[in-house]
Kinemage of the C-alpha trace (Angstrom):
@kinemage 1
@onewidth
@group {chain A} dominant
@subgroup {mainchain}
@vectorlist {calphas} color= white
{ca met a 1} P 0.000 0.000 0.000
{ca lys a 2} L 1.337 3.416 -0.941
{ca asn a 3} L 2.073 5.822 1.878
{ca thr a 4} L -0.052 8.931 1.319
{ca glu a 5} L 0.929 10.814 4.482
{ca arg a 6} L 4.584 11.498 3.851
{ca pro a 7} L 5.517 14.118 1.230
{ca ala a 8} L 6.141 12.955 -2.338
{ca phe a 9} L 8.717 14.922 -4.283
{ca his a 10} L 9.363 14.656 -7.997
{ca gly a 11} L 12.651 15.252 -9.767
{ca ser a 12} L 12.069 18.960 -10.369
{ca asp a 13} L 10.531 19.838 -6.993
{ca leu a 14} L 13.532 21.788 -5.686
{ca glu a 15} L 11.385 24.665 -4.419
{ca gln a 16} L 9.250 22.284 -2.368
{ca ile a 17} L 12.365 20.557 -1.040
{ca glu a 18} L 13.854 23.910 -0.077
{ca lys a 19} L 10.723 24.855 1.835
{ca tyr a 20} L 10.228 21.488 3.538
{ca tyr a 21} L 13.837 20.746 4.545
{ca his a 22} L 15.144 24.332 4.804
{ca ile a 23} L 17.960 23.567 2.378
{ca lys a 24} L 18.771 26.157 -0.272
{ca lys a 25} L 17.955 24.741 -3.681
{ca glu a 26} L 21.276 26.036 -5.002
{ca glu a 27} L 22.988 23.667 -2.559
{ca ile a 28} L 21.095 20.584 -3.758
{ca thr a 29} L 22.549 18.183 -6.307
{ca gly a 30} L 19.617 16.994 -8.413
{ca phe a 31} L 19.854 13.233 -8.825
{ca gly a 32} L 16.092 13.090 -9.336
{ca ala a 33} L 15.568 15.147 -12.496
{ca asn a 34} L 17.437 12.860 -14.943
{ca val a 35} L 19.030 15.851 -16.681
{ca asn a 36} L 22.458 15.683 -18.348
{ca pro a 37} L 24.970 16.815 -15.670
{ca leu a 38} L 27.088 18.625 -18.265
{ca gly a 39} L 24.440 21.323 -18.473
{ca leu a 40} L 23.748 23.363 -21.567
{ca ser a 41} L 26.419 23.050 -24.252
{ca pro a 42} L 28.867 26.007 -24.031
{ca ser a 43} L 28.871 26.400 -27.810
{ca val a 44} L 25.063 26.433 -27.932
{ca lys a 45} L 24.965 28.921 -25.077
{ca ala a 46} L 27.387 31.238 -26.868
{ca ala a 47} L 25.516 30.992 -30.165
{ca leu a 48} L 22.194 31.757 -28.514
{ca ala a 49} L 23.667 34.790 -26.758
{ca glu a 50} L 24.884 36.100 -30.114
{ca asn a 51} L 21.500 35.580 -31.779
{ca leu a 52} L 19.006 36.788 -29.198
{ca asp a 53} L 17.506 39.111 -31.764
{ca val a 54} L 15.613 36.112 -33.212
{ca ile a 55} L 12.997 36.660 -30.508
{ca ser a 56} L 12.098 39.940 -32.227
{ca arg a 57} L 10.487 38.067 -35.105
{ca tyr a 58} L 7.989 35.272 -35.518
{ca pro a 59} L 9.298 31.753 -36.107
{ca asp a 60} L 8.942 30.163 -39.528
{ca arg a 61} L 5.430 28.731 -39.353
{ca gly a 62} L 6.588 25.469 -40.929
{ca tyr a 63} L 9.840 25.220 -38.928
{ca ala a 64} L 11.630 24.060 -42.092
{ca ser a 65} L 15.160 24.589 -40.804
{ca leu a 66} L 14.469 22.931 -37.443
{ca lys a 67} L 12.781 19.970 -39.102
{ca ala a 68} L 15.761 19.616 -41.440
{ca ala a 69} L 18.071 19.399 -38.418
{ca ile a 70} L 15.815 16.770 -36.830
{ca ser a 71} L 15.721 14.898 -40.139
{ca asp a 72} L 19.529 14.824 -40.306
{ca tyr a 73} L 19.854 13.827 -36.651
{ca cys a 74} L 17.319 10.985 -36.862
{ca gln a 75} L 17.996 9.959 -40.463
{ca ile a 76} L 14.324 10.255 -41.364
{ca pro a 77} L 12.446 12.328 -43.993
{ca thr a 78} L 11.488 15.854 -42.938
{ca ser a 79} L 7.902 15.035 -43.919
{ca phe a 80} L 7.768 12.623 -40.958
{ca val a 81} L 8.525 15.334 -38.383
{ca ala a 82} L 6.299 17.392 -36.065
{ca val a 83} L 7.646 19.856 -33.511
{ca gly a 84} L 6.057 21.065 -30.310
{ca asn a 85} L 6.322 22.967 -27.066
{ca gly a 86} L 8.177 20.169 -25.311
{ca ser a 87} L 7.402 16.478 -25.707
{ca thr a 88} L 4.517 17.102 -23.301
{ca glu a 89} L 2.579 19.083 -25.907
{ca leu a 90} L 3.037 16.351 -28.494
{ca ile a 91} L 1.976 13.631 -26.064
{ca ser a 92} L -1.127 15.674 -25.265
{ca leu a 93} L -1.870 16.287 -28.948
{ca leu a 94} L -1.413 12.637 -29.866
{ca ile a 95} L -3.667 11.395 -27.088
{ca ser a 96} L -6.348 14.018 -27.698
{ca gln a 97} L -6.430 13.288 -31.441
{ca arg a 98} L -6.362 9.499 -31.150
{ca arg a 99} L -9.236 9.665 -28.636
{ca ala a 100} L -8.628 6.054 -27.689
{ca arg a 101} L -11.606 3.991 -26.639
{ca his a 102} L -9.282 1.734 -24.663
{ca ala a 103} L -5.633 2.614 -24.068
{ca val a 104} L -3.036 0.281 -22.581
{ca val a 105} L -0.165 1.945 -20.739
{ca ile a 106} L 2.964 -0.064 -19.954
{ca gly a 107} L 3.989 0.728 -16.405
{ca pro a 108} L 5.246 1.660 -13.944
{ca thr a 109} L 5.873 4.836 -15.897
{ca tyr a 110} L 5.474 8.583 -16.345
{ca ser a 111} L 2.152 9.730 -14.851
{ca glu a 112} L 1.467 12.309 -17.581
{ca tyr a 113} L 0.208 9.624 -19.967
{ca gln a 114} L -2.634 8.662 -17.652
{ca arg a 115} L -3.464 12.293 -16.875
{ca glu a 116} L -3.864 13.089 -20.568
{ca leu a 117} L -5.800 9.894 -21.251
{ca glu a 118} L -8.246 10.689 -18.463
{ca leu a 119} L -9.107 13.945 -20.234
{ca thr a 120} L -10.326 12.034 -23.312
{ca gly a 121} L -12.732 9.856 -21.331
{ca gly a 122} L -11.652 6.473 -22.682
{ca gln a 123} L -10.864 3.350 -20.702
{ca ile a 124} L -7.294 2.953 -19.423
{ca thr a 125} L -5.684 -0.379 -18.582
{ca ala a 126} L -2.214 -0.782 -17.120
{ca tyr a 127} L 0.117 -3.561 -18.181
{ca asp a 128} L 2.716 -3.870 -15.451
{ca leu a 129} L 6.310 -4.848 -16.090
{ca lys a 130} L 7.317 -7.613 -13.719
{ca glu a 131} L 10.125 -7.397 -11.200
{ca glu a 132} L 10.801 -11.122 -11.580
{ca asp a 133} L 11.519 -10.398 -15.261
{ca arg a 134} L 13.812 -7.568 -14.226
{ca phe a 135} L 11.220 -5.162 -15.663
{ca glu a 136} L 11.952 -6.312 -19.221
{ca leu a 137} L 8.910 -6.221 -21.503
{ca asp a 138} L 7.631 -9.637 -22.620
{ca ile a 139} L 6.108 -8.860 -26.043
{ca pro a 140} L 4.153 -12.158 -26.458
{ca asp a 141} L 2.727 -11.767 -22.946
{ca leu a 142} L 1.717 -8.163 -23.667
{ca leu a 143} L 0.038 -9.134 -26.938
{ca ala a 144} L -1.901 -11.886 -25.177
{ca phe a 145} L -2.903 -9.389 -22.485
{ca leu a 146} L -4.199 -6.662 -24.822
{ca pro a 147} L -7.999 -6.304 -24.560
{ca glu a 148} L -9.974 -6.968 -27.750
{ca asp a 149} L -11.086 -3.337 -27.983
{ca ala a 150} L -7.634 -1.816 -27.305
{ca asp a 151} L -6.763 0.866 -29.861
{ca leu a 152} L -3.733 2.602 -28.302
{ca val a 153} L -0.568 1.309 -26.619
{ca ile a 154} L 1.799 3.694 -24.844
{ca leu a 155} L 5.302 2.817 -23.753
{ca cys a 156} L 8.377 4.726 -22.666
{ca asn a 157} L 11.607 3.283 -24.077
{ca pro a 158} L 13.938 3.242 -22.184
{ca asn a 159} L 11.323 3.233 -19.475
{ca asn a 160} L 11.099 5.604 -16.523
{ca pro a 161} L 11.652 4.632 -13.694
{ca thr a 162} L 12.896 1.123 -14.439
{ca ser a 163} L 15.583 2.114 -17.009
{ca ser a 164} L 14.752 -1.089 -18.897
{ca ala a 165} L 14.455 -1.060 -22.679
{ca val a 166} L 12.922 -2.906 -25.620
{ca thr a 167} L 15.084 -3.583 -28.672
{ca gln a 168} L 14.097 -2.298 -32.091
{ca glu a 169} L 13.448 -5.793 -33.411
{ca arg a 170} L 11.051 -6.567 -30.565
{ca leu a 171} L 9.346 -3.220 -31.177
{ca arg a 172} L 8.958 -4.253 -34.819
{ca ala a 173} L 7.069 -7.359 -33.696
{ca leu a 174} L 4.880 -5.237 -31.418
{ca ala a 175} L 4.121 -2.640 -34.091
{ca gly a 176} L 3.277 -5.325 -36.633
{ca ala a 177} L 0.949 -7.227 -34.315
{ca cys a 178} L -0.729 -3.980 -33.236
{ca arg a 179} L -1.209 -2.845 -36.854
{ca ala a 180} L -3.007 -6.106 -37.609
{ca arg a 181} L -5.420 -5.307 -34.776
{ca gly a 182} L -5.887 -1.622 -35.558
{ca ile a 183} L -3.878 -0.453 -32.544
{ca phe a 184} L -1.778 2.725 -32.645
{ca val a 185} L 1.524 2.682 -30.737
{ca met a 186} L 3.156 5.694 -29.084
{ca val a 187} L 6.797 5.317 -28.058
{ca asp a 188} L 8.249 7.980 -25.777
{ca glu a 189} L 12.004 8.064 -26.426
{ca thr a 190} L 12.902 10.793 -23.955
{ca tyr a 191} L 15.909 8.776 -22.749
{ca val a 192} L 16.922 6.790 -25.830
{ca glu a 193} L 19.995 8.924 -26.590
{ca phe a 194} L 21.519 7.878 -23.254
{ca ala a 195} L 21.358 4.171 -24.171
{ca pro a 196} L 24.655 2.315 -24.688
{ca asn a 197} L 23.671 1.862 -28.343
{ca pro a 198} L 20.654 4.031 -29.245
{ca gly a 199} L 20.503 2.482 -32.717
{ca leu a 200} L 19.511 -0.880 -31.234
{ca ile a 201} L 16.712 0.671 -29.175
{ca thr a 202} L 15.112 3.464 -31.167
{ca ala a 203} L 11.836 2.899 -33.010
{ca val a 204} L 12.452 5.820 -35.383
{ca pro a 205} L 13.466 3.641 -38.389
{ca leu a 206} L 10.249 1.643 -37.924
{ca thr a 207} L 8.167 4.707 -38.782
{ca arg a 208} L 9.102 4.061 -42.427
{ca asp a 209} L 7.300 0.712 -42.279
{ca phe a 210} L 4.438 1.252 -39.837
{ca asp a 211} L 1.798 3.980 -40.067
{ca asn a 212} L 0.398 3.009 -36.657
{ca leu a 213} L 3.486 4.296 -34.848
{ca met a 214} L 4.671 7.652 -33.524
{ca val a 215} L 7.934 8.285 -31.691
{ca ile a 216} L 8.206 11.297 -29.391
{ca arg a 217} L 11.393 12.913 -28.092
{ca gly a 218} L 12.530 16.144 -26.456
{ca val a 219} L 15.680 18.066 -25.575
{ca ser a 220} L 15.017 18.410 -21.837
{ca lys a 221} L 17.085 15.487 -20.581
{ca phe a 222} L 19.901 14.669 -23.010
{ca phe a 223} L 20.599 18.281 -23.989
{ca ala a 224} L 19.970 19.650 -20.468
{ca ala a 225} L 17.312 22.117 -21.636
{ca pro a 226} L 14.053 21.460 -19.745
{ca gly a 227} L 13.257 25.179 -19.643
{ca leu a 228} L 13.487 25.514 -23.422
{ca arg a 229} L 10.319 23.464 -24.010
{ca leu a 230} L 11.167 21.821 -27.313
{ca gly a 231} L 10.026 18.398 -28.437
{ca tyr a 232} L 9.521 16.556 -31.677
{ca gly a 233} L 7.497 13.644 -32.965
{ca ile a 234} L 8.164 11.259 -35.852
{ca thr a 235} L 5.580 9.265 -37.758
{ca gly a 236} L 5.056 8.026 -41.307
{ca asn a 237} L 1.304 8.551 -40.968
{ca lys a 238} L 0.853 11.708 -43.049
{ca ala a 239} L -2.890 11.967 -42.357
{ca phe a 240} L -2.270 11.876 -38.619
{ca leu a 241} L 0.488 14.482 -38.895
{ca ala a 242} L -1.927 16.729 -40.771
{ca ser a 243} L -4.529 16.266 -38.041
{ca leu a 244} L -1.996 17.195 -35.361
{ca ala a 245} L -1.028 20.331 -37.294
{ca ile a 246} L -4.656 21.445 -37.579
{ca his a 247} L -5.213 21.185 -33.838
{ca gln a 248} L -1.850 22.562 -32.711
{ca asn a 249} L -1.531 26.198 -31.743
{ca pro a 250} L 0.478 28.186 -34.321
{ca trp a 251} L 4.047 29.063 -33.368
{ca ser a 252} L 3.998 26.695 -30.389
{ca val a 253} L 7.805 26.556 -30.612
{ca ser a 254} L 9.484 29.920 -29.989
{ca ser a 255} L 12.116 31.401 -32.287
{ca ile a 256} L 14.833 30.911 -29.688
{ca ala a 257} L 13.810 27.289 -29.055
{ca ala a 258} L 13.816 26.537 -32.783
{ca leu a 259} L 17.303 27.979 -33.166
{ca ala a 260} L 18.546 26.166 -30.058
{ca gly a 261} L 17.170 22.879 -31.360
{ca glu a 262} L 19.088 23.216 -34.610
{ca leu a 263} L 22.298 23.990 -32.733
{ca met a 264} L 21.892 21.182 -30.203
{ca leu a 265} L 21.176 18.428 -32.681
{ca arg a 266} L 24.263 19.364 -34.707
{ca asp a 267} L 26.591 19.683 -31.708
{ca ala a 268} L 28.585 16.470 -32.256
{ca pro a 269} L 31.308 17.201 -29.633
{ca tyr a 270} L 28.720 17.710 -26.875
{ca ile a 271} L 26.767 14.617 -27.918
{ca gly a 272} L 29.933 12.521 -27.877
{ca lys a 273} L 31.095 13.888 -24.534
{ca thr a 274} L 27.702 13.175 -22.977
{ca arg a 275} L 27.621 9.590 -24.176
{ca arg a 276} L 31.136 8.919 -22.934
{ca leu a 277} L 30.422 10.393 -19.503
{ca ile a 278} L 27.086 8.661 -18.992
{ca gly a 279} L 28.360 5.354 -20.361
{ca ser a 280} L 31.481 5.183 -18.197
{ca glu a 281} L 29.801 6.410 -15.004
{ca arg a 282} L 26.755 4.179 -15.460
{ca glu a 283} L 29.033 1.153 -15.760
{ca arg a 284} L 31.089 2.235 -12.749
{ca leu a 285} L 28.044 2.857 -10.570
{ca thr a 286} L 26.342 -0.429 -11.452
{ca gly a 287} L 29.561 -2.155 -10.475
{ca ile a 288} L 29.579 -0.475 -7.076
{ca leu a 289} L 25.878 -1.094 -6.460
{ca ser a 290} L 26.194 -4.753 -7.428
{ca gly a 291} L 28.448 -5.169 -4.407
{ca phe a 292} L 25.825 -3.887 -1.949
{ca ser a 293} L 24.230 -6.768 -0.052
{ca his a 294} L 20.968 -4.896 0.627
{ca ala a 295} L 20.308 -3.595 -2.893
{ca arg a 296} L 19.094 -5.085 -6.142
{ca ile a 297} L 19.723 -3.311 -9.423
{ca tyr a 298} L 18.461 -3.857 -12.953
{ca thr a 299} L 20.349 -3.386 -16.204
{ca pro a 300} L 20.052 0.360 -16.926
{ca tyr a 301} L 19.670 1.662 -20.470
{ca ala a 302} L 18.836 5.263 -19.569
{ca asn a 303} L 20.912 7.764 -17.594
{ca phe a 304} L 19.359 6.633 -14.315
{ca ile a 305} L 19.404 3.513 -12.173
{ca leu a 306} L 16.543 1.866 -10.310
{ca val a 307} L 17.473 0.240 -6.999
{ca arg a 308} L 15.315 -2.047 -4.884
{ca ile a 309} L 16.013 -1.773 -1.151
{ca leu a 310} L 16.321 -5.228 0.429
{ca lys a 311} L 17.126 -4.207 3.991
{ca glu a 312} L 14.244 -5.087 6.296
{ca gly a 313} L 12.758 -2.034 7.984
{ca leu a 314} L 14.480 0.445 5.658
{ca ser a 315} L 12.084 2.410 3.450
{ca ser a 316} L 12.697 4.331 0.263
{ca phe a 317} L 11.666 7.510 2.056
{ca gln a 318} L 14.278 6.944 4.749
{ca val a 319} L 16.966 6.570 2.077
{ca phe a 320} L 15.637 9.676 0.316
{ca glu a 321} L 15.888 11.650 3.559
{ca ala a 322} L 19.394 10.399 4.308
{ca ala a 323} L 20.478 11.690 0.906
{ca ile a 324} L 18.635 15.008 0.958
{ca arg a 325} L 20.079 15.918 4.340
{ca arg a 326} L 23.465 15.686 2.632
{ca gly a 327} L 22.312 17.922 -0.196
{ca met a 328} L 21.526 15.165 -2.696
{ca met a 329} L 18.035 14.726 -4.107
{ca ile a 330} L 17.203 11.242 -5.357
{ca arg a 331} L 13.753 9.920 -6.284
{ca asp a 332} L 11.687 8.027 -3.749
{ca cys a 333} L 9.736 5.765 -6.115
{ca ser a 334} L 6.844 5.029 -3.775
{ca ser a 335} L 4.607 7.339 -5.819
{ca phe a 336} L 4.915 5.169 -8.940
{ca glu a 337} L 1.808 3.041 -9.282
{ca ser a 338} L 2.395 -0.714 -9.578
{ca leu a 339} L 5.969 -0.505 -8.306
{ca glu a 340} L 5.468 -2.717 -5.277
{ca gly a 341} L 8.290 -2.704 -2.750
{ca glu a 342} L 10.849 -0.142 -1.676
{ca tyr a 343} L 12.651 1.497 -4.596
{ca ile a 344} L 14.792 4.533 -5.241
{ca arg a 345} L 15.932 6.002 -8.559
{ca phe a 346} L 18.801 8.347 -9.259
{ca cys a 347} L 20.470 9.638 -12.382
{ca val a 348} L 24.117 9.656 -13.349
{ca met a 349} L 25.790 12.923 -12.401
{ca leu a 350} L 29.427 14.067 -12.454
{ca pro a 351} L 31.911 11.559 -10.967
{ca glu a 352} L 32.555 13.548 -7.779
{ca asp a 353} L 28.809 13.866 -7.103
{ca asn a 354} L 28.275 10.187 -7.841
{ca asp a 355} L 30.991 9.331 -5.327
{ca arg a 356} L 29.177 11.319 -2.627
{ca leu a 357} L 25.944 9.485 -3.311
{ca met a 358} L 27.612 6.072 -3.343
{ca ala a 359} L 29.190 6.831 0.033
{ca cys a 360} L 25.774 7.739 1.432
{ca leu a 361} L 24.086 4.632 0.024
{ca ala a 362} L 26.932 2.391 1.176
{ca glu a 363} L 26.183 3.314 4.793
{ca leu a 364} L 22.592 2.089 4.352
{ca leu a 365} L 22.731 -0.694 1.778
{ca ala a 366} L 26.250 -2.187 1.670
C-alpha cells in the first residue's frame, strides 16, 4: 500500500524541497531530475547569446530549418517530423487526437500519460512490467494481455523509472501485431539517446514501415534544456500528422527554441562527450551497487538507475531523507503506481557527485 501521508517529491521539486527541509535549492545536487549533468552546451549557449535578436520576429510557421536538423539527426524524412512545445505538448496532442476507446499503458511509468488519457474519457488499462523479469517487456505476454477493444498502446523506451528497454526488433514485432489489430503505438524516447547503443533501441526507423506508430522525443534530458520546451514527434502517418497540425496552436515553438534545437542536434562534440560520460559512469556505478548486499539493481539503459532496497525495515523515504540531508536529491519511487516494494531512482551525475551518493548509500545498503 502506498504511503499517502509522507511528502512525495518529484525530480524537479527543488522549491518544495527547499521549503520542507530548509535547504537552499542552489545547494542541492539533483539526482532526481534525470538531466544531463554537463548542463547546456557552451557552444550552444554562446551561439544563442549572439543571436538573441531572433525573438524579435515570428518563427517560420513550418519550422523548415528545425525539421531539417531533426531529419539529419534521426535519419528520417522531414515530412515525418512534427515539432512542439516540449514532448509534453506532443503527447497531449497525440492522445487528444487518437481519442482512444481503450488505451493500454505499460507501467510503472510517467504519470502524464494517464493524466492526458483521463481527459479524453476512454478506458485505461495498465500492463505492469514484472520485477521477476527484471522489468523487461515480454512482447508475447503483452500481446496476449491486450484487450480486444484496445486501440492505443503507450510505452516509454527506455522506461522511466525502471531504465529497462525494448530492442528495435522486438518493437517491430509489437508494431506489426498492433497494426493487424488496428492499434496505434506511441513510443516515448525521452531517454533513448543515453542508451549504450541508441541504434539498437530506437523505433524511429520503424516509422518508415508502420503507419500506426509515432515516436516522441525532447531536448530536456539529453541536452539539459528542460526550460526551453522543445520536443519533436516522428511518424510516417501523413494523415495523422496533418490532423496534429490542424489542432496545434500556431508558433507553439518559440524562435529561440527553434534555433537552439538546430544547434543542439548538430553539436557532435557535446553529444559525444555526454555519451562517454554517462556510459562510463553508469558502468562504474552499477559495479559499485552490485556489491551492496541490501540492494538489487536492474540493467540500466537510460541515464538513471533503479534500486530495490532489500534491507528489512528500511524504506525508500528513509533513504531519500538520508540523501537530501546531505544535499543530494534522489527519487523516492513510492509514488509510482504498480511498483510494489521499496525502490529509489537516481540519475548519473558528475563523478565527484556520484561518489558522494555512493558513500551515502553504502552506509545504508552495503
